[in-house]
C-alpha positions as CSV (number, residue, x, y, z in Angstrom):
1,X,0.0,-0.1,0.0
2,X,1.5,3.3,-1.0
3,X,2.1,6.0,1.6
4,X,-0.2,9.0,1.5
5,X,1.5,11.9,-0.2
6,X,2.4,14.8,2.1
7,X,0.5,17.9,1.2
8,X,2.6,20.8,0.1
9,X,2.7,23.8,2.5
10,X,0.2,26.5,1.8
11,X,1.6,29.7,0.5
12,X,0.5,31.4,3.7
13,X,2.4,29.0,5.8
14,X,5.6,29.8,3.9
15,X,5.1,33.4,4.3
16,X,4.6,33.0,8.1
17,X,7.7,30.8,8.4
18,X,9.8,33.1,6.2
19,X,8.6,36.1,8.4
20,X,9.5,34.2,11.6
21,X,13.0,33.4,10.3
22,X,13.5,37.1,9.3
23,X,12.4,38.2,12.8
24,X,14.9,35.8,14.5
25,X,17.6,37.2,12.3
26,X,16.6,40.8,13.2
27,X,16.5,39.8,16.9
28,X,20.1,38.4,16.7
29,X,21.3,41.5,14.9
30,X,19.5,43.7,17.5
31,X,20.9,41.8,20.4
32,X,24.5,42.2,19.0
33,X,24.0,45.9,18.6
34,X,22.4,46.3,22.1
35,X,25.2,44.1,23.7
36,X,27.9,46.2,22.0
37,X,26.5,49.8,22.3
38,X,24.0,49.6,25.1
39,X,20.4,50.9,24.8
40,X,21.3,54.5,24.4
41,X,23.9,53.8,21.8
42,X,21.8,51.5,19.7
43,X,19.5,52.6,16.9
44,X,17.2,51.0,14.5
45,X,19.5,52.2,11.7
46,X,22.5,50.4,13.2
47,X,20.4,47.2,13.4
48,X,19.3,47.5,9.8
49,X,22.8,48.2,8.7
50,X,24.0,45.0,10.5
51,X,21.6,43.1,8.3
52,X,22.2,45.0,5.1
53,X,18.6,46.1,4.9
54,X,16.8,49.4,5.0
55,X,15.4,50.9,8.1
56,X,12.0,51.1,6.6
57,X,12.0,47.3,5.9
58,X,13.2,46.8,9.5
59,X,9.9,48.4,10.7
60,X,7.9,45.8,8.9
61,X,9.1,43.3,11.6
62,X,9.5,45.6,14.6
63,X,8.0,49.0,15.2
64,X,10.9,50.3,17.2
65,X,14.0,49.3,19.0
66,X,11.9,49.1,22.2
67,X,9.8,46.3,20.7
68,X,13.0,44.5,19.6
69,X,14.5,44.7,23.1
70,X,11.3,43.5,24.7
71,X,11.2,40.5,22.3
72,X,14.7,39.6,23.1
73,X,14.0,39.7,26.9
74,X,10.8,37.7,26.5
75,X,12.6,34.9,24.5
76,X,15.3,34.7,27.1
77,X,12.6,34.5,29.9
78,X,10.7,31.9,28.1
79,X,13.7,29.6,28.1
80,X,14.3,30.4,31.9
81,X,10.7,29.4,32.6
82,X,10.6,26.2,30.8
83,X,13.9,25.1,32.3
84,X,12.8,26.0,35.8
85,X,9.5,24.1,35.4
86,X,11.2,21.0,34.1
87,X,13.5,21.0,37.1
88,X,10.7,21.3,39.6
89,X,9.0,18.4,37.9
90,X,12.0,16.3,38.3
91,X,12.3,13.7,41.0
92,X,16.1,14.0,41.1
93,X,18.0,14.9,44.3
94,X,18.1,18.6,45.3
95,X,21.8,19.0,44.4
96,X,21.3,17.6,40.9
97,X,18.2,19.8,40.4
98,X,20.2,22.9,41.5
99,X,23.0,22.1,39.0
100,X,20.3,21.7,36.2
101,X,18.9,25.1,37.2
102,X,22.3,26.7,36.7
103,X,22.7,24.8,33.4
104,X,19.4,25.8,32.2
105,X,20.0,29.5,33.1
106,X,23.4,29.6,31.3
107,X,22.3,27.7,28.3
108,X,21.3,31.0,26.6
109,X,24.8,32.3,27.3
110,X,26.4,29.5,25.2
111,X,23.7,29.7,22.4
112,X,23.1,33.4,22.2
113,X,25.5,35.3,24.3
114,X,24.4,38.7,23.0
115,X,20.8,38.0,24.1
116,X,22.0,37.1,27.6
117,X,24.0,40.3,27.8
118,X,21.2,42.4,26.5
119,X,18.6,40.9,28.9
120,X,20.9,41.7,31.9
121,X,22.1,45.1,30.9
122,X,19.2,46.7,28.9
123,X,15.9,45.5,30.2
124,X,15.5,48.4,32.7
125,X,15.6,50.8,29.7
126,X,12.4,49.5,28.4
127,X,9.3,51.9,28.5
128,X,7.2,51.4,31.5
129,X,4.6,49.0,30.1
130,X,7.3,46.8,28.5
131,X,9.3,46.9,31.8
132,X,6.4,45.8,33.7
133,X,5.6,42.9,31.3
134,X,9.2,41.7,31.5
135,X,9.4,42.3,35.3
136,X,6.2,40.2,35.8
137,X,7.8,37.1,34.0
138,X,11.1,37.7,35.7
139,X,9.4,37.4,39.1
140,X,7.6,34.4,38.1
141,X,10.9,32.7,37.2
142,X,12.5,33.8,40.3
143,X,9.5,32.4,42.4
144,X,10.2,29.0,40.8
145,X,13.9,29.0,41.7
146,X,12.9,30.2,45.2
147,X,10.3,27.2,45.4
148,X,13.2,24.9,44.6
149,X,15.5,26.3,47.3
150,X,12.6,26.1,49.7
151,X,12.2,22.4,48.9
152,X,15.8,21.9,49.6
153,X,15.5,23.7,53.0
154,X,12.4,21.6,53.9
155,X,14.2,18.4,53.2
156,X,17.2,19.3,55.2
157,X,19.6,19.4,52.2
158,X,20.4,23.1,52.9
159,X,20.6,25.0,56.1
160,X,17.4,25.6,58.0
161,X,18.3,29.3,58.5
162,X,18.6,30.0,54.7
163,X,16.2,32.6,53.3
164,X,15.0,31.2,50.0
165,X,14.3,34.6,48.5
166,X,17.7,35.9,49.5
167,X,19.4,32.7,48.3
168,X,17.7,32.9,45.0
169,X,19.0,36.5,44.4
170,X,22.5,35.3,45.2
171,X,22.2,32.3,42.9
172,X,21.0,34.3,39.9
173,X,23.7,37.0,40.6
174,X,26.2,34.2,40.5
175,X,24.8,32.9,37.3
176,X,25.1,36.4,35.7
177,X,28.8,36.7,36.4
178,X,30.1,34.7,33.4
179,X,28.4,37.3,31.0
180,X,29.5,40.3,32.9
181,X,33.1,39.2,33.9
182,X,33.9,36.9,31.0
183,X,37.7,36.9,31.6
184,X,37.3,35.2,35.0
185,X,35.8,32.2,33.3
186,X,38.1,31.7,30.5
187,X,39.3,28.0,30.1
188,X,36.2,26.5,31.5
189,X,33.9,24.5,29.3
190,X,30.1,24.7,29.8
191,X,30.0,21.5,32.1
192,X,32.9,22.7,34.2
193,X,31.6,26.3,34.5
194,X,28.1,25.2,35.6
195,X,29.4,22.7,38.0
196,X,31.8,25.0,39.6
197,X,29.0,27.7,40.1
198,X,26.6,25.2,41.6
199,X,29.3,23.8,44.0
200,X,30.2,27.3,45.0
201,X,26.6,28.1,45.8
202,X,25.9,24.9,47.5
203,X,28.9,25.1,49.8
204,X,27.5,28.3,51.1
205,X,24.1,27.0,51.9
206,X,24.8,23.5,53.0
207,X,23.9,22.5,56.6
208,X,26.8,23.0,59.0
209,X,28.5,25.5,56.6
210,X,29.8,28.9,57.5
211,X,26.9,30.8,56.1
212,X,25.5,31.7,59.5
213,X,28.0,34.5,60.2
214,X,30.4,36.0,57.7
215,X,32.3,38.0,60.4
């Protein structure tokens, strides 16, 4: 019996996929410009020039550099949320899940470093409405990481005196360091980097550690 022939894509489907590919290319170029020049130094003209297209054509895909910046931030946050939800659903030991959280957070640094840097350094420059949208999803992600740390405290795998909210802030700040201080992490592959960061964090919050008093 012959296999059923696959229906060719509709013209509209092709236009949509081509539009999506072009948007991704523009986002990559925009992230590169933002990472290099910062928000104030970036312009839609510079983004268009990076792609070899006219500024008027760029506006067909993004209305402004604010829209491009928000899109970059939301793509990064979508990856963070999916990773954190997968970790929370896992039955692995806490230490393993903590390592996977660090790995998930830093994946975008290895795949799209300019997006990572743009999210860290430019998101506060968004207009108020966009800043609130990005902030709401950021807080949702932070609450998932906080929940994981709370589970570790409840199980006795980290110190009972650890504040999950404070520990979450510290962990994410630690994860951001490779993007901000890249030279300090030269020579480490992804597996070594994420393992070193997870161990550094865990050593500070383990029961019986020296986290109770830094003086």
